[in-house]
C-alpha positions in Angstrom: -117.3 259.5 245.5 -117.3 257.2 248.4 -120.0 254.8 249.6 -123.2 256.5 250.2 -126.1 254.9 252.1 -129.4 255.8 253.7 -128.5 254.9 257.2 -125.1 254.3 258.8 -124.5 250.6 259.6 -121.8 248.0 259.0 -124.0 244.9 259.7 -123.1 242.6 256.8 -126.3 240.6 257.3 -128.7 243.5 256.9 -130.6 243.5 253.6 -129.3 246.0 251.1 -129.7 247.1 247.5 -126.8 248.5 245.4 -126.6 251.2 242.8 -123.3 250.6 240.9 -122.2 253.7 238.9 -119.2 255.9 238.2 -118.7 259.0 240.2 -119.9 261.3 237.4 -123.0 259.3 236.5 -125.6 261.9 237.5 -128.4 259.7 236.0 -127.6 257.0 238.6 -127.3 259.5 241.4 -130.8 260.8 240.5 -132.2 257.2 240.7 -130.5 256.7 244.0 -132.0 259.9 245.5 -135.5 259.1 244.2 -135.4 255.6 245.7 -134.2 257.0 249.0 -137.4 259.1 249.1 -139.5 256.0 248.3 -138.3 253.6 250.9 -136.4 253.3 254.2 -134.6 250.2 253.0 -130.8 250.2 253.0 -129.5 251.4 249.6 -125.7 251.8 248.9 -124.3 253.9 246.0 -120.9 252.4 245.0 -118.4 253.4 242.5 -115.8 251.2 240.8 -113.1 252.9 242.8 -114.9 252.1 246.1 -115.0 248.4 245.2 -111.5 248.2 243.8 -110.0 249.7 246.9 -111.8 247.4 249.3 -109.9 246.5 252.4 -110.8 242.8 252.1 -112.4 240.7 249.4 -113.3 237.1 250.1 -114.9 235.0 247.5 -115.4 231.2 247.8 -116.4 229.3 244.6 -117.2 225.6 244.4 -119.5 223.6 242.1 -123.1 224.8 242.9 -122.0 226.9 245.8 -120.8 230.5 246.2 -120.2 232.9 249.0 -118.5 236.3 249.2 -117.9 239.2 251.6 -116.4 242.5 250.7 -115.0 244.8 253.4 -115.1 248.4 252.3 -112.8 251.1 253.5 -115.4 252.7 255.8 -116.1 249.5 257.7 -119.2 248.6 255.6 -119.3 244.9 254.8 -121.1 243.5 251.8 -122.2 239.9 252.4 -123.5 238.2 249.2 -126.7 236.8 251.0 -127.6 240.3 252.2 -127.6 241.8 248.6 -131.2 241.7 247.4 -130.9 243.7 244.1 -128.5 245.7 242.0 -129.1 248.6 239.6 -125.9 248.2 237.6 -124.5 251.0 235.4 -120.8 250.1 235.5 -119.3 250.8 232.1 -115.6 250.4 232.7 -113.2 250.1 235.7 -110.0 252.2 235.9 -109.2 253.5 239.4 -107.6 256.9 239.5 -104.4 255.7 241.2 -103.5 253.7 238.1 -103.8 256.7 235.7 -100.1 257.3 235.6 -99.2 253.7 234.7 -98.3 252.8 231.1 -101.1 252.1 228.6 -100.2 248.4 228.7 -100.4 248.2 232.5 -103.7 250.2 232.6 -105.2 247.7 230.1 -104.0 244.7 232.1 -105.3 246.2 235.4 -108.7 247.1 233.9 -109.1 243.6 232.5 -108.3 242.1 235.9 -110.7 244.3 237.8 -113.4 243.6 235.3 -112.8 239.9 235.7 -113.2 240.1 239.5 -116.3 242.2 239.3 -117.9 240.1 236.6 -117.2 236.9 238.7 -118.6 238.5 241.8 -121.9 239.8 240.2 -122.4 236.6 238.1 -122.4 234.5 241.2 -124.9 236.6 243.1 -128.4 235.2 243.4 -130.3 238.6 243.4 -131.8 240.4 240.3 -129.5 242.7 238.5 -130.3 245.4 235.9 -128.4 245.1 233.7 -126.6 241.8 234.4 -122.9 241.6 233.4 -121.7 239.6 230.4 -118.3 238.6 229.0 -118.5 241.7 226.8 -119.4 244.3 229.4 -120.0 244.8 233.1 -123.6 246.0 232.6 -124.7 244.4 229.4 -122.7 243.7 226.2 -120.9 246.6 224.6 -121.9 246.7 221.0 -121.2 248.9 218.0 -124.0 250.6 216.1 -123.6 248.0 213.3 -123.8 245.2 215.8 -127.0 246.6 217.4 -128.5 246.9 213.9 -127.7 243.3 213.1 -129.4 242.2 216.3 -132.4 244.5 215.5 -132.8 242.8 212.1 -132.9 239.4 213.9 -135.5 240.7 216.2 -137.7 241.9 213.3 -137.2 245.7 213.7 -137.0 247.8 210.5 -133.7 249.7 210.5 -132.5 253.0 209.2 -130.0 252.8 206.3 -126.5 253.4 207.7 -123.9 255.5 205.9 -120.3 254.5 206.7 -117.1 256.6 206.3 -113.9 255.3 204.8 -112.8 253.7 208.1 -116.0 251.7 208.5 -117.5 254.0 211.1 -121.1 255.2 211.1 -121.5 258.8 210.0 -123.5 260.5 212.8 -125.1 263.0 210.5 -126.8 260.2 208.7 -128.3 258.9 211.9 -130.2 262.1 212.8 -131.4 263.6 209.6 -135.0 262.9 210.7 -136.9 263.4 213.9 -135.8 260.8 216.5 -137.4 259.2 219.5 -136.0 257.4 222.5 -137.9 254.4 223.9 -137.1 252.6 227.1 -137.8 248.9 227.4 -137.9 247.0 230.7 -138.2 243.3 229.9 -141.6 243.1 228.1 -142.8 246.6 229.0 -142.4 249.6 226.7 -142.2 253.1 228.1 -143.1 256.1 226.0 -144.9 255.8 222.7 -144.0 253.1 220.3 -146.2 251.8 217.4 -148.0 248.7 218.5 -146.6 246.5 215.7 -143.1 247.2 217.0 -143.7 246.1 220.6 -143.0 242.4 220.0 -139.8 243.0 218.0 -138.6 245.4 220.7 -139.2 242.8 223.4 -137.3 240.3 221.2 -134.3 242.6 220.9 -134.0 242.8 224.7 -134.1 239.0 224.8 -131.5 238.6 222.1 -129.2 241.2 223.7 -129.7 239.5 227.1 -130.2 243.1 228.4 -133.6 243.6 230.1 -133.2 247.4 230.4 -132.6 249.1 227.1 -133.0 252.5 225.5 -133.9 252.2 221.9 -133.4 255.0 219.4 -135.6 255.4 216.3 -135.7 257.8 213.3 -139.1 258.7 212.0 -139.1 259.9 208.3 -142.9 259.9 208.6 -145.3 259.7 211.5 -145.9 255.9 211.1 -142.5 255.0 209.7 -140.2 254.1 212.7 -136.7 252.9 211.8 -134.3 251.5 214.4 -131.0 253.5 214.8 -129.2 252.0 217.8 -129.6 250.9 221.5 -128.1 252.0 224.8 -127.9 249.7 227.8 -127.5 252.7 230.2 -130.8 254.7 229.8 -131.3 257.9 231.7 -134.5 257.1 233.7 -135.0 260.7 234.7 -135.9 261.5 231.1 -138.8 259.1 231.2 -142.0 258.6 233.3 -141.9 258.1 237.0 -143.6 254.7 236.5 -140.4 253.1 235.1 -138.5 254.2 238.2 -141.1 252.4 240.3 -141.1 249.4 238.0 -137.3 249.1 238.1 -137.4 249.2 241.9 -140.1 246.4 241.8 -138.0 244.4 239.4 -135.1 244.6 241.9 -137.5 243.8 244.8 -136.7 247.1 246.4 -140.4 247.9 246.8 -143.2 245.3 246.9 -145.4 244.7 243.9 -148.5 245.7 245.8 -147.1 249.1 246.9 -149.4 251.9 246.0 -149.0 255.7 246.1 -146.7 256.2 243.1 -148.1 257.3 239.8 -146.5 258.2 236.5 
């Protein structure tokens, strides 16, 4: 997948919004297509390969000051001051032309690419969902056990977890009851969640430093909701249209007072 945008232009000063995702991330492609139908603003869909094969990459860092410009292969230039919001679903970075390298070389290359992208996004002054951290490009990558420890700190009741001999969670133990997926955007809950769990769910987003989260719950009974795990890459097309609009508003892609979109 190469760069995809709503209108053809290489003006680096023109305001733009970015959707960062792998080439096979169909959930991100759906969001991009929906936003294209909502607004005429410039939206770019970029893959890790597109950024990592840029023709030029200039980044200037000093105390309290930052500037960057990326020149992509198709003459599109990304000026840091022109980027107004990023929907970030990057999970890992491994360009295809490095696939034949040794495992050690691939690991080194991936770490270097991640460091460059993390530095670039961290210095941008626009809103990002989800922002990069030292443990992941779009929110911290956590194991099921780590998510459960964080959920306990947030005040969420958790589902007892069965572990195998290697310390891994047994998947069958996670889904022996009916399960539900809840999407959180900052302090807003989408889909049904018992009222007494709203504040703990908000607290989990804050503790995880990940504003957009998909929470999974097991429900042994109708009123007994037990946390299973969380996912920082929710599939928005499985939820209500209202969250798609609210994410766009969070990223300043559409104004807060825009009407005409309902859930």
